C-alpha positions as CSV (number, residue, x, y, z in Angstrom):
1,M,71.5,-31.5,-147.3
2,N,67.9,-30.4,-148.0
3,R,65.7,-32.9,-145.9
4,P,61.7,-30.7,-146.8
5,W,59.9,-33.9,-144.6
6,L,61.3,-33.0,-141.1
7,L,58.9,-29.9,-141.1
8,W,55.5,-32.9,-141.6
9,I,57.6,-34.4,-137.8
10,P,56.0,-32.3,-135.2
11,L,52.4,-32.2,-137.9
12,A,52.3,-35.9,-137.6
13,V,53.7,-35.8,-133.9
14,V,50.9,-32.8,-133.1
15,A,48.9,-35.2,-134.5
16,F,48.9,-38.5,-132.4
17,I,49.1,-37.1,-129.3
18,G,45.4,-35.4,-130.8
19,G,43.5,-38.8,-131.9
20,L,44.8,-40.4,-128.9
21,A,43.0,-38.4,-127.4
22,M,39.5,-37.6,-129.4
23,Y,40.1,-41.7,-128.3
24,G,39.9,-41.1,-124.3
25,L,37.5,-38.8,-124.8
26,A,35.0,-40.9,-127.4
27,V,35.4,-44.7,-126.1
28,P,33.2,-44.9,-122.6
29,K,35.5,-45.7,-119.8
30,D,34.5,-48.3,-117.7
31,E,34.3,-47.3,-113.9
32,Q,33.7,-49.8,-112.1
33,V,36.1,-52.7,-110.4
34,H,36.2,-55.7,-110.7
35,S,37.5,-58.0,-108.2
36,A,39.9,-61.2,-108.8
37,M,38.7,-63.0,-106.2
38,I,35.0,-63.6,-107.0
39,G,34.1,-67.1,-108.1
40,Q,37.0,-68.1,-104.9
41,N,37.1,-69.1,-101.5
42,L,38.0,-67.2,-99.1
43,P,41.7,-67.2,-98.0
44,A,42.1,-69.1,-95.1
45,F,42.3,-67.2,-92.1
46,S,41.9,-67.5,-88.4
47,L,41.3,-64.1,-86.5
48,P,40.2,-63.4,-82.9
49,A,37.3,-61.3,-81.4
50,A,37.4,-57.2,-82.9
51,T,35.9,-56.4,-79.0
52,A,35.2,-57.7,-75.7
53,G,31.4,-59.5,-75.8
54,V,31.7,-60.5,-79.7
55,E,32.7,-63.6,-81.5
56,G,36.0,-63.1,-83.9
57,L,35.7,-64.6,-87.1
58,A,36.9,-67.3,-89.3
59,S,37.1,-68.4,-92.9
60,G,35.3,-71.6,-92.1
61,D,33.1,-70.3,-89.5
62,M,31.5,-68.6,-93.1
63,A,30.8,-72.1,-94.6
64,D,28.0,-73.6,-93.1
65,G,25.7,-72.9,-95.7
66,K,24.4,-70.0,-95.0
67,P,24.9,-67.3,-97.9
68,R,25.7,-64.1,-95.9
69,L,27.4,-60.2,-96.0
70,L,31.7,-59.6,-95.3
71,N,32.0,-57.0,-94.4
72,I,35.3,-54.9,-93.6
73,F,35.1,-51.2,-91.6
74,A,36.2,-49.3,-89.0
75,S,35.4,-47.8,-86.1
76,W,38.2,-43.9,-87.5
77,C,36.3,-44.8,-91.2
78,L,33.5,-41.8,-92.0
79,P,32.1,-43.9,-94.2
80,C,31.4,-47.0,-92.4
81,K,29.7,-44.5,-89.8
82,A,27.7,-43.5,-92.5
83,E,26.6,-47.1,-93.5
84,A,26.4,-48.7,-90.2
85,P,22.3,-47.8,-90.8
86,Y,21.9,-49.8,-93.4
87,L,23.7,-52.3,-92.7
88,E,21.2,-52.9,-89.3
89,A,18.1,-52.6,-92.2
90,L,20.3,-55.8,-94.0
91,K,20.0,-57.6,-90.5
92,K,16.6,-57.3,-89.7
93,A,15.8,-58.4,-93.5
94,G,17.3,-61.6,-92.0
95,I,20.2,-61.2,-93.8
96,E,23.8,-62.2,-91.8
97,I,26.3,-60.0,-91.4
98,D,29.8,-60.6,-90.4
99,A,32.9,-58.8,-90.2
100,I,36.7,-57.2,-89.9
101,A,38.4,-54.5,-87.9
102,I,41.0,-53.7,-89.6
103,R,43.3,-51.3,-87.4
104,D,41.6,-50.6,-84.9
105,R,42.0,-50.7,-80.9
106,P,39.3,-52.6,-79.2
107,E,37.8,-50.2,-77.1
108,D,37.3,-47.9,-80.1
109,V,35.7,-51.0,-82.0
110,A,33.5,-50.7,-78.6
111,A,32.2,-47.6,-79.0
112,F,31.7,-47.6,-82.6
113,L,28.7,-50.6,-81.8
114,N,27.5,-48.8,-78.6
115,E,27.0,-44.8,-81.2
116,F,26.3,-46.3,-84.6
117,G,24.6,-50.3,-83.4
118,N,25.6,-54.2,-84.1
119,P,24.7,-55.7,-86.7
120,F,27.3,-57.9,-86.7
121,R,27.2,-61.1,-85.8
122,R,31.5,-61.7,-85.9
123,I,33.9,-59.4,-85.4
124,G,37.3,-60.6,-86.5
125,S,40.3,-57.7,-85.8
126,D,42.9,-57.6,-88.6
127,S,45.4,-55.3,-87.3
128,E,47.9,-55.8,-89.5
129,M,45.4,-56.1,-92.5
130,A,47.1,-58.9,-93.7
131,V,42.8,-60.5,-94.4
132,Q,42.3,-57.6,-96.3
133,L,45.0,-58.0,-98.6
134,K,43.9,-61.2,-99.0
135,L,40.0,-60.4,-99.8
136,G,41.7,-58.3,-102.5
137,S,40.4,-55.4,-100.4
138,S,41.4,-51.4,-101.1
139,G,40.7,-50.0,-98.8
140,V,36.8,-49.5,-95.8
141,P,34.2,-50.2,-96.2
142,E,34.0,-53.2,-98.5
143,T,31.3,-55.7,-98.7
144,Y,31.6,-58.9,-100.0
145,V,28.2,-61.5,-100.6
146,I,29.8,-64.8,-99.4
147,G,27.8,-68.6,-100.7
148,G,27.0,-70.9,-98.1
149,D,30.5,-72.7,-99.1
150,G,32.4,-69.3,-98.4
151,T,32.7,-68.4,-102.2
152,I,33.1,-65.2,-102.9
153,L,30.3,-63.6,-105.1
154,Y,30.6,-60.1,-105.1
155,Q,32.2,-57.4,-104.2
156,H,30.6,-53.8,-102.9
157,I,33.4,-51.2,-102.7
158,G,32.4,-48.0,-101.0
159,D,29.7,-47.8,-98.6
160,I,26.3,-49.3,-98.8
161,R,23.4,-47.1,-98.6
162,A,20.1,-47.1,-99.2
163,E,19.4,-47.9,-103.2
164,H,22.2,-50.6,-101.7
165,V,20.0,-52.7,-99.8
166,P,17.3,-54.3,-101.8
167,M,20.1,-55.0,-104.4
168,L,22.4,-56.9,-101.8
169,I,19.4,-58.5,-100.2
170,E,18.9,-60.6,-103.3
171,K,22.6,-61.1,-103.7
172,V,22.0,-63.1,-100.5
173,N,19.2,-64.8,-101.4
174,A,19.8,-65.7,-104.9
175,A,22.5,-67.3,-103.3
176,K,20.9,-69.6,-101.1
């Protein structure tokens, strides 16, 4: 049985794979992670204090009419240490910041605050990462802009750097 068309199948497969590769190279990829929580209310939670001398955090604390930042951090996180001066700059600009410490011990949080300063109004301890997962957070650090009614307005993934400070101030002020 003579089937000369079978010789074209490998060429068609190679052409198809090459076409997919060219498409992947030609179409720009979207590197922005889009949170499904934007526009949603904060999930209900009540967290104990992460360390002595700082109040714990509940979702109701952030629905008091004032927009603010919610920072997810950990004392063992190197980028969290790097963003500390920029959180302090946000605090000095009049931005209220609450925080959730992830899988941390009270003494480690206290040492972190002693070394890098405390820009936070309240810090809740999320030792099981339950609230972090409800927020759709994938890691530390992450920062959310929370509206005065407790609505998530923006999610900043990764550490805050000098170039992010003006944008975050603008987003919080726009929420007023």
